[in-house]
LONUBA-101309 format. One record per atom (N, C-alpha, C): residue number from 1; residue in three letters; x, y, z. Coordinates in nm, 4 decimals. Atoms other than C-alpha are relative to their C-alpha. Layout:
R   resi   resn         c1         c2         c3
R    NUM    ALA          X          Y          Z
...
END
This chain:
R   resi   resn         c1         c2         c3
R      1    MET    -0.0499    -0.1142    -0.0486
R      1    MET     2.5867    -2.6226     1.6766
R      1    MET    -0.0643     0.1276    -0.0272
R      2    PRO     0.0592    -0.1388     0.0446
R      2    PRO     2.4016    -2.3892     1.4492
R      2    PRO    -0.1134     0.0510     0.0757
R      3    ASN     0.1293    -0.0645    -0.0784
R      3    ASN     2.0879    -2.3887     1.6602
R      3    ASN     0.0182     0.0656     0.1082
R      4    ALA    -0.0205    -0.0724    -0.1304
R      4    ALA     2.2725    -2.2963     1.9658
R      4    ALA     0.0499     0.1312    -0.0363
R      5    ASP    -0.0394    -0.1189     0.0611
R      5    ASP     2.4609    -2.0109     1.7743
R      5    ASP    -0.0928     0.0708    -0.0805
R      6    ALA     0.0654    -0.0939     0.0639
R      6    ALA     2.2279    -1.7257     1.6786
R      6    ALA     0.0296     0.1017    -0.0758
R      7    VAL    -0.0609    -0.0970     0.0563
R      7    VAL     2.4745    -1.4993     1.5699
R      7    VAL     0.0538    -0.0168    -0.1229
R      8    TYR    -0.0752     0.0600     0.1375
R      8    TYR     2.7087    -1.6965     1.2985
R      8    TYR    -0.0545    -0.1704    -0.0061
R      9    ALA     0.0402     0.1198     0.0484
R      9    ALA     2.5196    -2.0262     1.2990
R      9    ALA     0.0980    -0.1183     0.0266
R     10    GLY    -0.0854     0.1016     0.0103
R     10    GLY     2.8099    -2.2246     1.4149
R     10    GLY     0.1199     0.0262    -0.1120
R     11    ASP    -0.1282    -0.0226     0.0989
R     11    ASP     3.0730    -2.0948     1.1600
R     11    ASP     0.1047     0.0878     0.0720
R     12    VAL    -0.1099    -0.0005    -0.0953
R     12    VAL     3.3799    -2.0714     1.3614
R     12    VAL     0.1019     0.1135    -0.0569
R     13    HIS    -0.0834    -0.0939     0.0859
R     13    HIS     3.5796    -1.8796     1.0883
R     13    HIS    -0.0452     0.1135     0.0196
R     14    LYS     0.0647    -0.1191    -0.0048
R     14    LYS     3.3295    -1.6049     1.1164
R     14    LYS     0.0354     0.0560     0.1704
R     15    TRP    -0.0123    -0.0096    -0.1450
R     15    TRP     3.3762    -1.6058     1.5167
R     15    TRP     0.1415     0.0598     0.0215
R     16    VAL    -0.1370    -0.0337     0.0022
R     16    VAL     3.7549    -1.5862     1.4519
R     16    VAL     0.0231     0.1450    -0.0384
R     17    VAL    -0.0180    -0.1388     0.0633
R     17    VAL     3.7274    -1.2693     1.2089
R     17    VAL    -0.0410     0.0929     0.1204
R     18    TYR     0.0092    -0.1013    -0.0941
R     18    TYR     3.5239    -1.0996     1.4934
R     18    TYR     0.0921     0.0298     0.0871
R     19    ALA    -0.1012    -0.0103    -0.1346
R     19    ALA     3.7749    -1.1906     1.7706
R     19    ALA     0.0928     0.1021    -0.0667
R     20    ASN    -0.1286    -0.0604     0.0082
R     20    ASN     4.0426    -1.0641     1.5534
R     20    ASN    -0.0365     0.1766    -0.0288
R     21    SER     0.0276    -0.1499     0.0177
R     21    SER     3.8564    -0.7292     1.4811
R     21    SER    -0.0387     0.0712     0.1288
R     22    LEU    -0.0007    -0.0534    -0.1307
R     22    LEU     3.7951    -0.6798     1.8162
R     22    LEU     0.1435     0.0203     0.0509
R     23    MET    -0.1142    -0.0168    -0.0566
R     23    MET     4.1435    -0.7402     1.9148
R     23    MET     0.0890     0.1258    -0.0622
R     24    LEU    -0.0834    -0.1229     0.0637
R     24    LEU     4.2629    -0.4589     1.6376
R     24    LEU    -0.0906     0.1124     0.0420
R     25    ARG     0.0916    -0.1352    -0.0456
R     25    ARG     3.9880    -0.2129     1.7703
R     25    ARG     0.0742     0.0194     0.1489
R     26    LEU    -0.0834    -0.0183    -0.1310
R     26    LEU     4.1518    -0.2779     2.1369
R     26    LEU     0.1392     0.0650    -0.0174
R     27    ALA    -0.1362    -0.0261     0.0308
R     27    ALA     4.4920    -0.2378     1.9899
R     27    ALA    -0.0042     0.1587    -0.0548
R     28    MET     0.0050    -0.0959     0.0213
R     28    MET     4.3852     0.0752     1.8273
R     28    MET    -0.0383     0.1196     0.1337
R     29    ARG     0.0443    -0.0830    -0.1440
R     29    ARG     4.2497     0.1971     2.1876
R     29    ARG     0.1544     0.0435     0.1118
R     30    VAL    -0.0896    -0.0236    -0.0837
R     30    VAL     4.5577     0.1362     2.3662
R     30    VAL     0.1639     0.0839    -0.0715
R     31    TYR    -0.1350    -0.0606     0.0803
R     31    TYR     4.8064     0.2969     2.1217
R     31    TYR     0.0806     0.0969     0.0671
R     32    TYR    -0.1039    -0.0903    -0.1043
R     32    TYR     4.9203     0.5807     2.3603
R     32    TYR     0.0010    -0.0387     0.1290
R     33    ALA     0.0060     0.0661    -0.1481
R     33    ALA     4.8752     0.3788     2.6850
R     33    ALA     0.1385    -0.0919     0.0188
R     34    ASP    -0.0686     0.1239     0.0023
R     34    ASP     5.1119     0.0823     2.5838
R     34    ASP     0.0618    -0.0417    -0.1543
R     35    ALA    -0.0539     0.0077     0.1407
R     35    ALA     5.2986     0.1226     2.2227
R     35    ALA     0.0272    -0.1633    -0.0236
R     36    ALA    -0.0658     0.1343     0.0440
R     36    ALA     5.4398    -0.2459     2.2484
R     36    ALA    -0.0888    -0.0781    -0.0200
R     37    SER     0.1687     0.0712    -0.0122
R     37    SER     5.0636    -0.4054     2.3388
R     37    SER    -0.0750     0.0278    -0.1293
R     38    HIS     0.0679    -0.0504     0.1168
R     38    HIS     4.9483    -0.2016     2.0351
R     38    HIS     0.0567    -0.0705    -0.0971
R     39    ARG    -0.0697     0.0468     0.1161
R     39    ARG     5.1969    -0.3119     1.7985
R     39    ARG    -0.0417    -0.1702     0.0170
R     40    SER     0.0051     0.1370    -0.0210
R     40    SER     5.1737    -0.6618     1.9057
R     40    SER    -0.1570    -0.0840    -0.0519
R     41    MET     0.1412     0.0237     0.0323
R     41    MET     4.7855    -0.6853     1.8889
R     41    MET    -0.0202     0.0283    -0.1313
R     42    LEU     0.0572    -0.0331     0.1733
R     42    LEU     4.7679    -0.5094     1.5529
R     42    LEU     0.0413    -0.1090    -0.1096
R     43    TYR    -0.0581     0.1235     0.0803
R     43    TYR     5.0074    -0.7484     1.3890
R     43    TYR    -0.1139    -0.1106     0.0067
R     44    ARG     0.0678     0.1335    -0.0434
R     44    ARG     4.8185    -1.0319     1.5566
R     44    ARG    -0.1048    -0.0118    -0.0953
R     45    ALA     0.1236     0.0017     0.0865
R     45    ALA     4.4817    -0.9220     1.4288
R     45    ALA     0.0035    -0.0176    -0.1504
R     46    VAL    -0.0204    -0.0364     0.1421
R     46    VAL     4.5956    -0.8032     1.0863
R     46    VAL     0.0693    -0.1160    -0.0902
R     47    ASN    -0.1402     0.0963     0.0760
R     47    ASN     4.8651    -1.0915     0.9856
R     47    ASN    -0.0870    -0.1405     0.0361
R     48    HIS     0.0734     0.1264    -0.0123
R     48    HIS     4.5800    -1.3817     1.1142
R     48    HIS     0.0028    -0.0233    -0.1247
R     49    PRO     0.0731     0.0569     0.1102
R     49    PRO     4.4869    -1.6171     0.8369
R     49    PRO    -0.1286     0.0511    -0.0601
R     50    TYR     0.1402    -0.0422    -0.0180
R     50    TYR     4.1279    -1.5147     0.8853
R     50    TYR    -0.0338     0.1194    -0.0484
R     51    GLY     0.0663    -0.1597    -0.0091
R     51    GLY     4.1655    -1.1613     0.9064
R     51    GLY    -0.0912     0.0795     0.0920
R     52    VAL     0.0979    -0.1008    -0.0865
R     52    VAL     3.9403    -0.8909     1.0481
R     52    VAL    -0.0989     0.0372    -0.0996
R     53    MET     0.1544    -0.0317     0.0617
R     53    MET     3.6051    -0.7769     0.9256
R     53    MET     0.0174     0.0969    -0.1296
R     54    LYS     0.0239    -0.0838     0.1419
R     54    LYS     3.5903    -0.6410     0.5631
R     54    LYS    -0.0781     0.0493    -0.0671
R     55    SER     0.1167    -0.0286     0.0787
R     55    SER     3.2512    -0.6203     0.4757
R     55    SER    -0.1101    -0.0101     0.0576
R     56    LYS     0.1342     0.0084    -0.0985
R     56    LYS     2.9033    -0.5899     0.5935
R     56    LYS    -0.0520    -0.1445     0.0319
R     57    ASP     0.0221     0.1341    -0.0431
R     57    ASP     2.8727    -0.9669     0.5649
R     57    ASP     0.0284    -0.0859     0.0835
R     58    ASP    -0.0522     0.0401    -0.1313
R     58    ASP     3.1002    -1.0331     0.8503
R     58    ASP    -0.0290     0.0652     0.1480
R     59    GLU     0.0766    -0.0781    -0.1051
R     59    GLU     2.8802    -0.8035     1.0567
R     59    GLU    -0.0781    -0.1360     0.1074
R     60    ALA     0.0754     0.1138    -0.0690
R     60    ALA     2.7667    -1.0114     1.3688
R     60    ALA    -0.1328     0.0553     0.0549
R     61    THR     0.1240    -0.0619    -0.0305
R     61    THR     2.3977    -0.9721     1.3948
R     61    THR    -0.0820    -0.1428     0.0277
R     62    ASP     0.0694     0.1156    -0.0048
R     62    ASP     2.1178    -1.1972     1.5532
R     62    ASP    -0.1390     0.0437    -0.0599
R     63    GLY     0.1151    -0.0342     0.0814
R     63    GLY     1.8336    -1.1850     1.3073
R     63    GLY    -0.1328     0.0010     0.0884
R     64    GLU     0.1027    -0.0090    -0.0828
R     64    GLU     1.5730    -1.2697     1.5929
R     64    GLU    -0.0052     0.1111     0.0851
R     65    VAL     0.0014    -0.1192    -0.1116
R     65    VAL     1.6665    -0.9844     1.8247
R     65    VAL    -0.0494     0.1310    -0.0947
R     66    GLN     0.0611    -0.1173     0.0752
R     66    GLN     1.6301    -0.7472     1.5161
R     66    GLN    -0.0828     0.0108    -0.0327
R     67    ALA     0.1525     0.0177     0.0667
R     67    ALA     1.3024    -0.8708     1.4047
R     67    ALA    -0.0790     0.0311     0.1394
R     68    TRP     0.0663    -0.0610    -0.1069
R     68    TRP     1.2004    -0.8207     1.7776
R     68    TRP     0.0070     0.1515     0.0175
R     69    SER    -0.0475    -0.1436    -0.0527
R     69    SER     1.3439    -0.4827     1.8018
R     69    SER    -0.0905     0.0904    -0.1087
R     70    SER     0.0711    -0.0145     0.1273
R     70    SER     1.1679    -0.4114     1.4574
R     70    SER    -0.1485     0.0356     0.0596
R     71    ARG     0.0922     0.0070    -0.0447
R     71    ARG     0.8707    -0.4921     1.6171
R     71    ARG    -0.0450     0.0838     0.1130
R     72    THR    -0.0156    -0.0584    -0.1247
R     72    THR     0.8948    -0.3480     1.9287
R     72    THR    -0.0204     0.1913    -0.0320
R     73    THR     0.0152    -0.1340     0.0928
R     73    THR     0.9651     0.0019     1.7481
R     73    THR    -0.1115     0.0384    -0.0444
R     74    SER     0.1160    -0.0390     0.0790
R     74    SER     0.6906    -0.0220     1.5486
R     74    SER    -0.1256     0.0225     0.0855
R     75    MET     0.0778    -0.0047    -0.0653
R     75    MET     0.4831    -0.0960     1.8097
R     75    MET    -0.0107     0.1344     0.1067
R     76    PHE    -0.0230    -0.1142    -0.1083
R     76    PHE     0.6111     0.1872     2.0409
R     76    PHE    -0.0462     0.1252    -0.0743
R     77    HIS     0.0402    -0.0796     0.0821
R     77    HIS     0.5637     0.4234     1.7491
R     77    HIS    -0.1504     0.0180    -0.0440
R     78    GLN     0.1460     0.0059     0.0036
R     78    GLN     0.2073     0.3452     1.7081
R     78    GLN    -0.0572     0.0271     0.1296
R     79    SER     0.0408    -0.0704    -0.1047
R     79    SER     0.1421     0.4159     2.0352
R     79    SER     0.0133     0.1450     0.0540
R     80    VAL    -0.0386    -0.1531    -0.0260
R     80    VAL     0.2982     0.7358     2.0877
R     80    VAL    -0.0978     0.0507    -0.1258
R     81    GLN     0.0567    -0.0628     0.1185
R     81    GLN     0.1091     0.8108     1.7282
R     81    GLN    -0.1588     0.0130     0.0587
R     82    ARG     0.1371     0.0145    -0.0677
R     82    ARG    -0.2565     0.7140     1.9120
R     82    ARG    -0.0098     0.1100     0.1158
R     83    MET    -0.0251    -0.1122    -0.0919
R     83    MET    -0.1245     0.9134     2.2243
R     83    MET    -0.0436     0.1375    -0.0638
R     84    SER     0.0057    -0.1468     0.0575
R     84    SER    -0.0657     1.2312     2.0408
R     84    SER    -0.1309     0.0455    -0.0602
R     85    HIS     0.1100    -0.0311     0.0949
R     85    HIS    -0.3839     1.2203     1.8470
R     85    HIS    -0.1141    -0.0193     0.1122
R     86    GLY     0.0886    -0.0154    -0.1532
R     86    GLY    -0.5814     1.1502     2.2254
R     86    GLY     0.0385     0.1378     0.0346
R     87    PHE    -0.0104    -0.1196    -0.0753
R     87    PHE    -0.4276     1.4582     2.3235
R     87    PHE    -0.0393     0.1226    -0.0891
R     88    LEU     0.0472    -0.0876     0.0970
R     88    LEU    -0.4953     1.6407     1.9946
R     88    LEU    -0.1493     0.0350     0.0361
R     89    LEU     0.1450    -0.0185    -0.0064
R     89    LEU    -0.8593     1.6048     2.0514
R     89    LEU    -0.0320     0.0616     0.1329
R     90    CYS     0.0450    -0.0525    -0.1362
R     90    CYS    -0.9113     1.7018     2.4081
R     90    CYS     0.0284     0.1555     0.0178
END
């Protein structure tokens, strides 16, 4: 399973923490619309044995996507730089 999960490499504990964090975020968003749901989701997320995200180590990231994004951004900046030099010479 680690090969199929590009985010947490099959670590179910981290996925539950991520889901609890999303539930906490949703609870904060429905506060004024539905106080009962807000309270229920808030307590379920925070009181779950795994809890919610507490540090940057819990962050959901995809190393391959980040590496690709970094390369693409670098190529974009290089292209813009080349184009701007071309315009300046004209």
